[in-house]
mmCIF file as Biopython writes it, N, C-alpha, C and O atoms, coordinates in Angstrom:
data_model
#
loop_
_atom_site.group_PDB
_atom_site.id
_atom_site.type_symbol
_atom_site.label_atom_id
_atom_site.label_alt_id
_atom_site.label_comp_id
_atom_site.label_asym_id
_atom_site.label_entity_id
_atom_site.label_seq_id
_atom_site.pdbx_PDB_ins_code
_atom_site.Cartn_x
_atom_site.Cartn_y
_atom_site.Cartn_z
_atom_site.occupancy
_atom_site.B_iso_or_equiv
_atom_site.auth_seq_id
_atom_site.auth_asym_id
_atom_site.pdbx_PDB_model_num
ATOM 1   N N  . MET A ? 1  ? -112.641 -59.844 -74.119  1.0 0.0 1  A 1 
ATOM 2   C CA . MET A ? 1  ? -112.217 -58.954 -75.181  1.0 0.0 1  A 1 
ATOM 3   C C  . MET A ? 1  ? -112.728 -59.512 -76.509  1.0 0.0 1  A 1 
ATOM 4   O O  . MET A ? 1  ? -112.510 -60.686 -76.810  1.0 0.0 1  A 1 
ATOM 5   N N  . ALA A ? 2  ? -113.399 -58.689 -77.299  1.0 0.0 2  A 1 
ATOM 6   C CA . ALA A ? 2  ? -113.969 -59.130 -78.578  1.0 0.0 2  A 1 
ATOM 7   C C  . ALA A ? 2  ? -112.943 -58.993 -79.687  1.0 0.0 2  A 1 
ATOM 8   O O  . ALA A ? 2  ? -112.192 -58.019 -79.741  1.0 0.0 2  A 1 
ATOM 9   N N  . HIS A ? 3  ? -112.920 -59.976 -80.567  1.0 0.0 3  A 1 
ATOM 10  C CA . HIS A ? 3  ? -112.000 -59.986 -81.696  1.0 0.0 3  A 1 
ATOM 11  C C  . HIS A ? 3  ? -112.747 -60.392 -82.948  1.0 0.0 3  A 1 
ATOM 12  O O  . HIS A ? 3  ? -113.743 -61.113 -82.888  1.0 0.0 3  A 1 
ATOM 13  N N  . GLY A ? 4  ? -112.259 -59.923 -84.081  1.0 0.0 4  A 1 
ATOM 14  C CA . GLY A ? 4  ? -112.699 -60.460 -85.355  1.0 0.0 4  A 1 
ATOM 15  C C  . GLY A ? 4  ? -114.043 -59.991 -85.860  1.0 0.0 4  A 1 
ATOM 16  O O  . GLY A ? 4  ? -114.760 -59.243 -85.195  1.0 0.0 4  A 1 
ATOM 17  N N  . VAL A ? 5  ? -114.358 -60.442 -87.033  1.0 0.0 5  A 1 
ATOM 18  C CA . VAL A ? 5  ? -115.581 -60.081 -87.724  1.0 0.0 5  A 1 
ATOM 19  C C  . VAL A ? 5  ? -116.800 -60.568 -86.946  1.0 0.0 5  A 1 
ATOM 20  O O  . VAL A ? 5  ? -117.804 -59.860 -86.872  1.0 0.0 5  A 1 
ATOM 21  N N  . ASN A ? 6  ? -116.729 -61.741 -86.376  1.0 0.0 6  A 1 
ATOM 22  C CA . ASN A ? 6  ? -117.869 -62.320 -85.678  1.0 0.0 6  A 1 
ATOM 23  C C  . ASN A ? 6  ? -117.929 -61.915 -84.209  1.0 0.0 6  A 1 
ATOM 24  O O  . ASN A ? 6  ? -118.840 -62.332 -83.494  1.0 0.0 6  A 1 
ATOM 25  N N  . GLY A ? 7  ? -116.979 -61.114 -83.751  1.0 0.0 7  A 1 
ATOM 26  C CA . GLY A ? 7  ? -117.006 -60.628 -82.385  1.0 0.0 7  A 1 
ATOM 27  C C  . GLY A ? 7  ? -116.437 -61.577 -81.346  1.0 0.0 7  A 1 
ATOM 28  O O  . GLY A ? 7  ? -116.621 -61.349 -80.150  1.0 0.0 7  A 1 
ATOM 29  N N  . TYR A ? 8  ? -115.758 -62.626 -81.760  1.0 0.0 8  A 1 
ATOM 30  C CA . TYR A ? 8  ? -115.148 -63.531 -80.799  1.0 0.0 8  A 1 
ATOM 31  C C  . TYR A ? 8  ? -113.933 -64.197 -81.441  1.0 0.0 8  A 1 
ATOM 32  O O  . TYR A ? 8  ? -113.766 -64.173 -82.660  1.0 0.0 8  A 1 
ATOM 33  N N  . ALA A ? 9  ? -113.103 -64.781 -80.613  1.0 0.0 9  A 1 
ATOM 34  C CA . ALA A ? 9  ? -111.920 -65.482 -81.107  1.0 0.0 9  A 1 
ATOM 35  C C  . ALA A ? 9  ? -111.867 -66.863 -80.471  1.0 0.0 9  A 1 
ATOM 36  O O  . ALA A ? 9  ? -112.260 -67.039 -79.318  1.0 0.0 9  A 1 
ATOM 37  N N  . THR A ? 10 ? -111.384 -67.833 -81.221  1.0 0.0 10 A 1 
ATOM 38  C CA . THR A ? 10 ? -111.213 -69.174 -80.679  1.0 0.0 10 A 1 
ATOM 39  C C  . THR A ? 10 ? -109.737 -69.507 -80.536  1.0 0.0 10 A 1 
ATOM 40  O O  . THR A ? 10 ? -109.380 -70.633 -80.187  1.0 0.0 10 A 1 
ATOM 41  N N  . ARG A ? 11 ? -108.889 -68.538 -80.803  1.0 0.0 11 A 1 
ATOM 42  C CA . ARG A ? 11 ? -107.449 -68.730 -80.704  1.0 0.0 11 A 1 
ATOM 43  C C  . ARG A ? 11 ? -106.814 -67.401 -80.320  1.0 0.0 11 A 1 
ATOM 44  O O  . ARG A ? 11 ? -107.522 -66.421 -80.082  1.0 0.0 11 A 1 
ATOM 45  N N  . CYS A ? 12 ? -105.505 -67.359 -80.258  1.0 0.0 12 A 1 
ATOM 46  C CA . CYS A ? 12 ? -104.816 -66.104 -79.978  1.0 0.0 12 A 1 
ATOM 47  C C  . CYS A ? 12 ? -105.236 -65.054 -81.013  1.0 0.0 12 A 1 
ATOM 48  O O  . CYS A ? 12 ? -105.540 -65.404 -82.153  1.0 0.0 12 A 1 
ATOM 49  N N  . PRO A ? 13 ? -105.256 -63.787 -80.633  1.0 0.0 13 A 1 
ATOM 50  C CA . PRO A ? 13 ? -105.695 -62.748 -81.577  1.0 0.0 13 A 1 
ATOM 51  C C  . PRO A ? 13 ? -104.668 -62.474 -82.675  1.0 0.0 13 A 1 
ATOM 52  O O  . PRO A ? 13 ? -104.065 -61.403 -82.733  1.0 0.0 13 A 1 
ATOM 53  N N  . VAL A ? 14 ? -104.489 -63.463 -83.537  1.0 0.0 14 A 1 
ATOM 54  C CA . VAL A ? 14 ? -103.585 -63.344 -84.678  1.0 0.0 14 A 1 
ATOM 55  C C  . VAL A ? 14 ? -104.446 -63.360 -85.934  1.0 0.0 14 A 1 
ATOM 56  O O  . VAL A ? 14 ? -105.359 -64.176 -86.057  1.0 0.0 14 A 1 
ATOM 57  N N  . ILE A ? 15 ? -104.151 -62.458 -86.865  1.0 0.0 15 A 1 
ATOM 58  C CA . ILE A ? 15 ? -104.938 -62.393 -88.102  1.0 0.0 15 A 1 
ATOM 59  C C  . ILE A ? 15 ? -104.303 -63.318 -89.127  1.0 0.0 15 A 1 
ATOM 60  O O  . ILE A ? 15 ? -103.116 -63.193 -89.431  1.0 0.0 15 A 1 
ATOM 61  N N  . ASP A ? 16 ? -105.090 -64.246 -89.662  1.0 0.0 16 A 1 
ATOM 62  C CA . ASP A ? 16 ? -104.600 -65.126 -90.717  1.0 0.0 16 A 1 
ATOM 63  C C  . ASP A ? 16 ? -105.184 -64.684 -92.062  1.0 0.0 16 A 1 
ATOM 64  O O  . ASP A ? 16 ? -105.990 -63.755 -92.114  1.0 0.0 16 A 1 
ATOM 65  N N  . ALA A ? 17 ? -104.787 -65.332 -93.123  1.0 0.0 17 A 1 
ATOM 66  C CA . ALA A ? 17 ? -105.219 -64.943 -94.467  1.0 0.0 17 A 1 
ATOM 67  C C  . ALA A ? 17 ? -106.733 -65.048 -94.637  1.0 0.0 17 A 1 
ATOM 68  O O  . ALA A ? 17 ? -107.341 -64.188 -95.275  1.0 0.0 17 A 1 
ATOM 69  N N  . ALA A ? 18 ? -107.339 -66.073 -94.084  1.0 0.0 18 A 1 
ATOM 70  C CA . ALA A ? 18 ? -108.794 -66.241 -94.210  1.0 0.0 18 A 1 
ATOM 71  C C  . ALA A ? 18 ? -109.527 -65.104 -93.506  1.0 0.0 18 A 1 
ATOM 72  O O  . ALA A ? 18 ? -110.517 -64.586 -94.023  1.0 0.0 18 A 1 
ATOM 73  N N  . GLU A ? 19 ? -109.044 -64.716 -92.328  1.0 0.0 19 A 1 
ATOM 74  C CA . GLU A ? 19 ? -109.673 -63.622 -91.596  1.0 0.0 19 A 1 
ATOM 75  C C  . GLU A ? 19 ? -109.506 -62.310 -92.359  1.0 0.0 19 A 1 
ATOM 76  O O  . GLU A ? 19 ? -110.444 -61.516 -92.424  1.0 0.0 19 A 1 
ATOM 77  N N  . MET A ? 20 ? -108.333 -62.069 -92.935  1.0 0.0 20 A 1 
ATOM 78  C CA . MET A ? 20 ? -108.134 -60.844 -93.716  1.0 0.0 20 A 1 
ATOM 79  C C  . MET A ? 20 ? -109.067 -60.833 -94.918  1.0 0.0 20 A 1 
ATOM 80  O O  . MET A ? 20 ? -109.593 -59.781 -95.280  1.0 0.0 20 A 1 
ATOM 81  N N  . GLY A ? 21 ? -109.278 -61.983 -95.539  1.0 0.0 21 A 1 
ATOM 82  C CA . GLY A ? 21 ? -110.220 -62.065 -96.649  1.0 0.0 21 A 1 
ATOM 83  C C  . GLY A ? 21 ? -111.611 -61.636 -96.218  1.0 0.0 21 A 1 
ATOM 84  O O  . GLY A ? 21 ? -112.320 -60.968 -96.970  1.0 0.0 21 A 1 
ATOM 85  N N  . SER A ? 22 ? -112.007 -62.022 -95.000  1.0 0.0 22 A 1 
ATOM 86  C CA . SER A ? 22 ? -113.318 -61.617 -94.464  1.0 0.0 22 A 1 
ATOM 87  C C  . SER A ? 22 ? -113.390 -60.108 -94.303  1.0 0.0 22 A 1 
ATOM 88  O O  . SER A ? 22 ? -114.405 -59.495 -94.634  1.0 0.0 22 A 1 
ATOM 89  N N  . TYR A ? 23 ? -112.335 -59.516 -93.805  1.0 0.0 23 A 1 
ATOM 90  C CA . TYR A ? 23 ? -112.323 -58.061 -93.631  1.0 0.0 23 A 1 
ATOM 91  C C  . TYR A ? 23 ? -112.445 -57.350 -94.976  1.0 0.0 23 A 1 
ATOM 92  O O  . TYR A ? 23 ? -113.195 -56.382 -95.097  1.0 0.0 23 A 1 
ATOM 93  N N  . PHE A ? 24 ? -111.727 -57.813 -95.973  1.0 0.0 24 A 1 
ATOM 94  C CA . PHE A ? 24 ? -111.816 -57.181 -97.297  1.0 0.0 24 A 1 
ATOM 95  C C  . PHE A ? 24 ? -113.200 -57.381 -97.916  1.0 0.0 24 A 1 
ATOM 96  O O  . PHE A ? 24 ? -113.698 -56.493 -98.608  1.0 0.0 24 A 1 
ATOM 97  N N  . ARG A ? 25 ? -113.822 -58.527 -97.677  1.0 0.0 25 A 1 
ATOM 98  C CA . ARG A ? 25 ? -115.164 -58.766 -98.215  1.0 0.0 25 A 1 
ATOM 99  C C  . ARG A ? 25 ? -116.210 -57.852 -97.587  1.0 0.0 25 A 1 
ATOM 100 O O  . ARG A ? 25 ? -117.129 -57.406 -98.274  1.0 0.0 25 A 1 
ATOM 101 N N  . ILE A ? 26 ? -116.086 -57.570 -96.307  1.0 0.0 26 A 1 
ATOM 102 C CA . ILE A ? 26 ? -117.093 -56.723 -95.665  1.0 0.0 26 A 1 
ATOM 103 C C  . ILE A ? 26 ? -116.800 -55.240 -95.830  1.0 0.0 26 A 1 
ATOM 104 O O  . ILE A ? 26 ? -117.671 -54.424 -95.531  1.0 0.0 26 A 1 
ATOM 105 N N  . TYR A ? 27 ? -115.623 -54.853 -96.289  1.0 0.0 27 A 1 
ATOM 106 C CA . TYR A ? 27 ? -115.262 -53.440 -96.373  1.0 0.0 27 A 1 
ATOM 107 C C  . TYR A ? 27 ? -116.247 -52.634 -97.218  1.0 0.0 27 A 1 
ATOM 108 O O  . TYR A ? 27 ? -116.649 -51.548 -96.800  1.0 0.0 27 A 1 
ATOM 109 N N  . ASN A ? 28 ? -116.642 -53.119 -98.372  1.0 0.0 28 A 1 
ATOM 110 C CA . ASN A ? 28 ? -117.575 -52.390 -99.221  1.0 0.0 28 A 1 
ATOM 111 C C  . ASN A ? 28 ? -118.905 -52.170 -98.509  1.0 0.0 28 A 1 
ATOM 112 O O  . ASN A ? 28 ? -119.495 -51.095 -98.617  1.0 0.0 28 A 1 
ATOM 113 N N  . TYR A ? 29 ? -119.381 -53.176 -97.784  1.0 0.0 29 A 1 
ATOM 114 C CA . TYR A ? 29 ? -120.611 -53.034 -97.018  1.0 0.0 29 A 1 
ATOM 115 C C  . TYR A ? 29 ? -120.425 -52.007 -95.898  1.0 0.0 29 A 1 
ATOM 116 O O  . TYR A ? 29 ? -121.303 -51.185 -95.636  1.0 0.0 29 A 1 
ATOM 117 N N  . TRP A ? 30 ? -119.275 -52.073 -95.254  1.0 0.0 30 A 1 
ATOM 118 C CA . TRP A ? 30 ? -118.947 -51.154 -94.154  1.0 0.0 30 A 1 
ATOM 119 C C  . TRP A ? 30 ? -119.028 -49.706 -94.628  1.0 0.0 30 A 1 
ATOM 120 O O  . TRP A ? 30 ? -119.584 -48.853 -93.935  1.0 0.0 30 A 1 
ATOM 121 N N  . GLU A ? 31 ? -118.477 -49.431 -95.802  1.0 0.0 31 A 1 
ATOM 122 C CA . GLU A ? 31 ? -118.499 -48.066 -96.337  1.0 0.0 31 A 1 
ATOM 123 C C  . GLU A ? 31 ? -119.919 -47.540 -96.533  1.0 0.0 31 A 1 
ATOM 124 O O  . GLU A ? 31 ? -120.143 -46.330 -96.490  1.0 0.0 31 A 1 
ATOM 125 N N  . HIS A ? 32 ? -120.859 -48.424 -96.745  1.0 0.0 32 A 1 
ATOM 126 C CA . HIS A ? 32 ? -122.241 -48.030 -96.974  1.0 0.0 32 A 1 
ATOM 127 C C  . HIS A ? 32 ? -123.109 -48.162 -95.716  1.0 0.0 32 A 1 
ATOM 128 O O  . HIS A ? 32 ? -124.335 -48.079 -95.789  1.0 0.0 32 A 1 
ATOM 129 N N  . GLY A ? 33 ? -122.462 -48.368 -94.566  1.0 0.0 33 A 1 
ATOM 130 C CA . GLY A ? 33 ? -123.179 -48.416 -93.299  1.0 0.0 33 A 1 
ATOM 131 C C  . GLY A ? 33 ? -123.837 -49.730 -92.966  1.0 0.0 33 A 1 
ATOM 132 O O  . GLY A ? 33 ? -124.695 -49.786 -92.085  1.0 0.0 33 A 1 
ATOM 133 N N  . HIS A ? 34 ? -123.449 -50.799 -93.660  1.0 0.0 34 A 1 
ATOM 134 C CA . HIS A ? 34 ? -123.982 -52.135 -93.364  1.0 0.0 34 A 1 
ATOM 135 C C  . HIS A ? 34 ? -122.920 -52.886 -92.566  1.0 0.0 34 A 1 
ATOM 136 O O  . HIS A ? 34 ? -121.884 -53.271 -93.108  1.0 0.0 34 A 1 
ATOM 137 N N  . TYR A ? 35 ? -123.179 -53.089 -91.293  1.0 0.0 35 A 1 
ATOM 138 C CA . TYR A ? 35 ? -122.181 -53.653 -90.388  1.0 0.0 35 A 1 
ATOM 139 C C  . TYR A ? 35 ? -122.434 -55.142 -90.143  1.0 0.0 35 A 1 
ATOM 140 O O  . TYR A ? 35 ? -123.579 -55.590 -90.195  1.0 0.0 35 A 1 
ATOM 141 N N  . PRO A ? 36 ? -121.371 -55.912 -89.875  1.0 0.0 36 A 1 
ATOM 142 C CA . PRO A ? 36 ? -121.529 -57.354 -89.690  1.0 0.0 36 A 1 
ATOM 143 C C  . PRO A ? 36 ? -122.201 -57.736 -88.372  1.0 0.0 36 A 1 
ATOM 144 O O  . PRO A ? 36 ? -122.738 -58.837 -88.250  1.0 0.0 36 A 1 
ATOM 145 N N  . ASN A ? 37 ? -122.178 -56.850 -87.398  1.0 0.0 37 A 1 
ATOM 146 C CA . ASN A ? 37 ? -122.792 -57.108 -86.103  1.0 0.0 37 A 1 
ATOM 147 C C  . ASN A ? 37 ? -123.911 -56.091 -85.879  1.0 0.0 37 A 1 
ATOM 148 O O  . ASN A ? 37 ? -123.909 -55.025 -86.494  1.0 0.0 37 A 1 
ATOM 149 N N  . ALA A ? 38 ? -124.847 -56.407 -85.020  1.0 0.0 38 A 1 
ATOM 150 C CA . ALA A ? 38 ? -125.970 -55.507 -84.750  1.0 0.0 38 A 1 
ATOM 151 C C  . ALA A ? 38 ? -125.481 -54.166 -84.210  1.0 0.0 38 A 1 
ATOM 152 O O  . ALA A ? 38 ? -124.473 -54.098 -83.508  1.0 0.0 38 A 1 
ATOM 153 N N  . GLY A ? 39 ? -126.205 -53.107 -84.545  1.0 0.0 39 A 1 
ATOM 154 C CA . GLY A ? 39 ? -125.905 -51.778 -84.034  1.0 0.0 39 A 1 
ATOM 155 C C  . GLY A ? 39 ? -125.159 -50.912 -85.030  1.0 0.0 39 A 1 
ATOM 156 O O  . GLY A ? 39 ? -125.024 -51.255 -86.205  1.0 0.0 39 A 1 
ATOM 157 N N  . THR A ? 40 ? -124.680 -49.789 -84.538  1.0 0.0 40 A 1 
ATOM 158 C CA . THR A ? 40 ? -123.926 -48.838 -85.360  1.0 0.0 40 A 1 
ATOM 159 C C  . THR A ? 40 ? -122.453 -49.216 -85.348  1.0 0.0 40 A 1 
ATOM 160 O O  . THR A ? 40 ? -122.066 -50.233 -84.774  1.0 0.0 40 A 1 
ATOM 161 N N  . TRP A ? 41 ? -121.625 -48.373 -85.999  1.0 0.0 41 A 1 
ATOM 162 C CA . TRP A ? 41 ? -120.186 -48.673 -86.011  1.0 0.0 41 A 1 
ATOM 163 C C  . TRP A ? 41 ? -119.633 -48.656 -84.586  1.0 0.0 41 A 1 
ATOM 164 O O  . TRP A ? 41 ? -118.682 -49.376 -84.284  1.0 0.0 41 A 1 
ATOM 165 N N  . ALA A ? 42 ? -120.214 -47.852 -83.721  1.0 0.0 42 A 1 
ATOM 166 C CA . ALA A ? 42 ? -119.739 -47.775 -82.334  1.0 0.0 42 A 1 
ATOM 167 C C  . ALA A ? 42 ? -120.003 -49.070 -81.570  1.0 0.0 42 A 1 
ATOM 168 O O  . ALA A ? 42 ? -119.371 -49.316 -80.542  1.0 0.0 42 A 1 
ATOM 169 N N  . ASP A ? 43 ? -120.919 -49.895 -82.052  1.0 0.0 43 A 1 
ATOM 170 C CA . ASP A ? 43 ? -121.238 -51.162 -81.401  1.0 0.0 43 A 1 
ATOM 171 C C  . ASP A ? 43 ? -120.418 -52.330 -81.949  1.0 0.0 43 A 1 
ATOM 172 O O  . ASP A ? 43 ? -120.546 -53.453 -81.462  1.0 0.0 43 A 1 
ATOM 173 N N  . GLN A ? 44 ? -119.587 -52.082 -82.943  1.0 0.0 44 A 1 
ATOM 174 C CA . GLN A ? 44 ? -118.785 -53.137 -83.555  1.0 0.0 44 A 1 
ATOM 175 C C  . GLN A ? 44 ? -117.542 -53.402 -82.697  1.0 0.0 44 A 1 
ATOM 176 O O  . GLN A ? 44 ? -117.125 -52.525 -81.941  1.0 0.0 44 A 1 
ATOM 177 N N  . PRO A ? 45 ? -116.951 -54.584 -82.801  1.0 0.0 45 A 1 
ATOM 178 C CA . PRO A ? 45 ? -115.730 -54.868 -82.048  1.0 0.0 45 A 1 
ATOM 179 C C  . PRO A ? 45 ? -114.625 -53.864 -82.405  1.0 0.0 45 A 1 
ATOM 180 O O  . PRO A ? 45 ? -114.459 -53.491 -83.566  1.0 0.0 45 A 1 
ATOM 181 N N  . HIS A ? 46 ? -113.888 -53.443 -81.396  1.0 0.0 46 A 1 
ATOM 182 C CA . HIS A ? 46 ? -112.836 -52.439 -81.580  1.0 0.0 46 A 1 
ATOM 183 C C  . HIS A ? 46 ? -111.845 -52.836 -82.667  1.0 0.0 46 A 1 
ATOM 184 O O  . HIS A ? 46 ? -111.451 -52.012 -83.492  1.0 0.0 46 A 1 
ATOM 185 N N  . ARG A ? 47 ? -111.454 -54.081 -82.659  1.0 0.0 47 A 1 
ATOM 186 C CA . ARG A ? 47 ? -110.488 -54.565 -83.656  1.0 0.0 47 A 1 
ATOM 187 C C  . ARG A ? 47 ? -111.041 -54.419 -85.074  1.0 0.0 47 A 1 
ATOM 188 O O  . ARG A ? 47 ? -110.303 -54.051 -85.988  1.0 0.0 47 A 1 
ATOM 189 N N  . LEU A ? 48 ? -112.317 -54.701 -85.265  1.0 0.0 48 A 1 
ATOM 190 C CA . LEU A ? 48 ? -112.952 -54.559 -86.570  1.0 0.0 48 A 1 
ATOM 191 C C  . LEU A ? 48 ? -112.926 -53.103 -87.027  1.0 0.0 48 A 1 
ATOM 192 O O  . LEU A ? 48 ? -112.607 -52.816 -88.181  1.0 0.0 48 A 1 
ATOM 193 N N  . VAL A ? 49 ? -113.261 -52.189 -86.126  1.0 0.0 49 A 1 
ATOM 194 C CA . VAL A ? 49 ? -113.252 -50.764 -86.468  1.0 0.0 49 A 1 
ATOM 195 C C  . VAL A ? 49 ? -111.845 -50.319 -86.862  1.0 0.0 49 A 1 
ATOM 196 O O  . VAL A ? 49 ? -111.674 -49.600 -87.847  1.0 0.0 49 A 1 
ATOM 197 N N  . LEU A ? 50 ? -110.844 -50.742 -86.103  1.0 0.0 50 A 1 
ATOM 198 C CA . LEU A ? 50 ? -109.468 -50.368 -86.424  1.0 0.0 50 A 1 
ATOM 199 C C  . LEU A ? 50 ? -109.042 -50.887 -87.792  1.0 0.0 50 A 1 
ATOM 200 O O  . LEU A ? 50 ? -108.396 -50.166 -88.551  1.0 0.0 50 A 1 
ATOM 201 N N  . ILE A ? 51 ? -109.392 -52.113 -88.110  1.0 0.0 51 A 1 
ATOM 202 C CA . ILE A ? 51 ? -109.006 -52.686 -89.396  1.0 0.0 51 A 1 
ATOM 203 C C  . ILE A ? 51 ? -109.737 -51.992 -90.536  1.0 0.0 51 A 1 
ATOM 204 O O  . ILE A ? 51 ? -109.142 -51.734 -91.582  1.0 0.0 51 A 1 
ATOM 205 N N  . MET A ? 52 ? -111.016 -51.687 -90.353  1.0 0.0 52 A 1 
ATOM 206 C CA . MET A ? 52 ? -111.759 -50.962 -91.403  1.0 0.0 52 A 1 
ATOM 207 C C  . MET A ? 52 ? -111.157 -49.574 -91.623  1.0 0.0 52 A 1 
ATOM 208 O O  . MET A ? 52 ? -111.091 -49.108 -92.760  1.0 0.0 52 A 1 
ATOM 209 N N  . GLU A ? 53 ? -110.716 -48.906 -90.552  1.0 0.0 53 A 1 
ATOM 210 C CA . GLU A ? 53 ? -110.063 -47.610 -90.694  1.0 0.0 53 A 1 
ATOM 211 C C  . GLU A ? 53 ? -108.744 -47.744 -91.443  1.0 0.0 53 A 1 
ATOM 212 O O  . GLU A ? 53 ? -108.413 -46.889 -92.265  1.0 0.0 53 A 1 
ATOM 213 N N  . GLU A ? 54 ? -107.992 -48.795 -91.175  1.0 0.0 54 A 1 
ATOM 214 C CA . GLU A ? 54 ? -106.735 -49.020 -91.886  1.0 0.0 54 A 1 
ATOM 215 C C  . GLU A ? 54 ? -106.971 -49.289 -93.367  1.0 0.0 54 A 1 
ATOM 216 O O  . GLU A ? 54 ? -106.273 -48.735 -94.217  1.0 0.0 54 A 1 
ATOM 217 N N  . ILE A ? 55 ? -107.946 -50.131 -93.682  1.0 0.0 55 A 1 
ATOM 218 C CA . ILE A ? 55 ? -108.256 -50.420 -95.083  1.0 0.0 55 A 1 
ATOM 219 C C  . ILE A ? 55 ? -108.703 -49.139 -95.778  1.0 0.0 55 A 1 
ATOM 220 O O  . ILE A ? 55 ? -108.300 -48.875 -96.911  1.0 0.0 55 A 1 
ATOM 221 N N  . SER A ? 56 ? -109.525 -48.348 -95.112  1.0 0.0 56 A 1 
ATOM 222 C CA . SER A ? 56 ? -109.991 -47.095 -95.683  1.0 0.0 56 A 1 
ATOM 223 C C  . SER A ? 56 ? -108.823 -46.156 -95.950  1.0 0.0 56 A 1 
ATOM 224 O O  . SER A ? 56 ? -108.758 -45.536 -97.012  1.0 0.0 56 A 1 
ATOM 225 N N  . GLY A ? 57 ? -107.915 -46.045 -95.017  1.0 0.0 57 A 1 
ATOM 226 C CA . GLY A ? 57 ? -106.739 -45.206 -95.203  1.0 0.0 57 A 1 
ATOM 227 C C  . GLY A ? 57 ? -105.859 -45.699 -96.329  1.0 0.0 57 A 1 
ATOM 228 O O  . GLY A ? 57 ? -105.315 -44.899 -97.090  1.0 0.0 57 A 1 
ATOM 229 N N  . PHE A ? 58 ? -105.715 -46.999 -96.442  1.0 0.0 58 A 1 
ATOM 230 C CA . PHE A ? 58 ? -104.900 -47.579 -97.505  1.0 0.0 58 A 1 
ATOM 231 C C  . PHE A ? 58 ? -105.516 -47.315 -98.867  1.0 0.0 58 A 1 
ATOM 232 O O  . PHE A ? 58 ? -104.809 -46.940 -99.803  1.0 0.0 58 A 1 
ATOM 233 N N  . THR A ? 59 ? -106.831 -47.505 -98.993  1.0 0.0 59 A 1 
ATOM 234 C CA . THR A ? 59 ? -107.477 -47.302 -100.292 1.0 0.0 59 A 1 
ATOM 235 C C  . THR A ? 59 ? -107.479 -45.828 -100.667 1.0 0.0 59 A 1 
ATOM 236 O O  . THR A ? 59 ? -107.382 -45.496 -101.848 1.0 0.0 59 A 1 
ATOM 237 N N  . THR A ? 60 ? -107.587 -44.938 -99.686  1.0 0.0 60 A 1 
ATOM 238 C CA . THR A ? 60 ? -107.553 -43.501 -99.950  1.0 0.0 60 A 1 
ATOM 239 C C  . THR A ? 60 ? -106.173 -43.072 -100.424 1.0 0.0 60 A 1 
ATOM 240 O O  . THR A ? 60 ? -106.058 -42.266 -101.347 1.0 0.0 60 A 1 
ATOM 241 N N  . ARG A ? 61 ? -105.128 -43.602 -99.803  1.0 0.0 61 A 1 
ATOM 242 C CA . ARG A ? 61 ? -103.751 -43.230 -100.167 1.0 0.0 61 A 1 
ATOM 243 C C  . ARG A ? 61 ? -103.354 -43.766 -101.535 1.0 0.0 61 A 1 
ATOM 244 O O  . ARG A ? 61 ? -102.492 -43.183 -102.192 1.0 0.0 61 A 1 
ATOM 245 N N  . ASN A ? 62 ? -103.961 -44.862 -101.981 1.0 0.0 62 A 1 
ATOM 246 C CA . ASN A ? 62 ? -103.526 -45.515 -103.209 1.0 0.0 62 A 1 
ATOM 247 C C  . ASN A ? 62 ? -104.472 -45.319 -104.389 1.0 0.0 62 A 1 
ATOM 248 O O  . ASN A ? 62 ? -104.480 -46.132 -105.314 1.0 0.0 62 A 1 
ATOM 249 N N  . THR A ? 63 ? -105.261 -44.263 -104.369 1.0 0.0 63 A 1 
ATOM 250 C CA . THR A ? 63 ? -106.154 -44.024 -105.503 1.0 0.0 63 A 1 
ATOM 251 C C  . THR A ? 63 ? -105.610 -42.966 -106.443 1.0 0.0 63 A 1 
ATOM 252 O O  . THR A ? 63 ? -106.274 -42.621 -107.421 1.0 0.0 63 A 1 
ATOM 253 N N  . ASP A ? 64 ? -104.430 -42.445 -106.180 1.0 0.0 64 A 1 
ATOM 254 C CA . ASP A ? 64 ? -103.834 -41.422 -107.062 1.0 0.0 64 A 1 
ATOM 255 C C  . ASP A ? 64 ? -103.340 -42.025 -108.346 1.0 0.0 64 A 1 
ATOM 256 O O  . ASP A ? 64 ? -102.812 -41.312 -109.200 1.0 0.0 64 A 1 
#
């Protein structure tokens, strides 16, 4: 099972502050179609796609 920005995990699949920082750093690139792993968004780890969707939903809800 793939986890995280780099597509692998070395520990239990728990998100720590450093990992969340990585997700926020790549979000702007993600919005413009630049993905951290080779391929399209469909080729990215499932967990990464879910987190990017959550960040996108959060930023959309809080721009009013």
